[in-house]
N, C-alpha and C positions, 0 to 999 in steps of 0.2 A: 938151635932158634936162641935168637938175643929177641930180650925184652925195653926194651930202653924207654924213661922218663925224660922230658925236656922240656926245657920253657925258652920260648922262642919270644923275646925283645921285637912288637914291633912298632913302626910307628903311630904317635895316636891320633884315632879315626879310621886306621886299618885294621879292627881286629876280627871286625865279623865277617868284611870281606876274607883276609886273608883265611880264617876258621872253614868257611865256606868254601877255600878251594882244598885245605887241608880233609877235607872233610871224607874229598871224593878220592882220596890216595890210597889205595889197600892197605890193609897191614894199621891208617892209625887211628886213632882217636882222639876227639880232643874234646879233653875232659875240663876246663874251664877257663875261660874268656875275663878277661880283666882290665882294666885300664893299660893299654900300651902289654901287656905282656898276655897269650896263650901258656896254658897248661896240657902237656901230649905226653900219651903213652902210646908205643910203636913198637911192630915185632916186624921183626926180619928173620931171614933165616939162618946169617949169617952176622957176623959181626960188619966184615967189608962190605957187606949189602945196607948195613944200619948204615953205617958211615957217609956209602953215595947217596942214601936218601938226604944227608941231612945236606949230606955237600951240595951235589946240583942238581936239584934237587927245590927241600926247603929254601936251602941260602936266596935260592933266585926265583919268585915272586916278592913279586915286589914289596914293599910297605914293609919286610926283613930284615933288623936289625942286627941280626946276630940269634946263635942258640944253641942253649947254652945247658948240657946235660947236667941232668938231677942223680939219675940212679942209671947203668946197665947192666945185668944180666946176662949171659949168656952162657952156653956148653961149650964143652971142646969137644967143636968138628971132630976130632978125630979120637975120639972113645968110644969105647963099645956100644 
């Protein structure tokens, strides 16, 4: 299990549209909508899945300028 807190920088005026799209993703909670940025909490099965979600899903939403992790917690996937 991986839990991440992310700051998503976006073009001004696109915050609500991007937040609306992100709320449809399984495992993403939009915690705050601010001017030019969103604060998210994201839960994924693995660190790899979290990276893929950021790189291939969130980053490709029109108006997203960048994704900046504030923290990432993950359990060792190979531990018993």
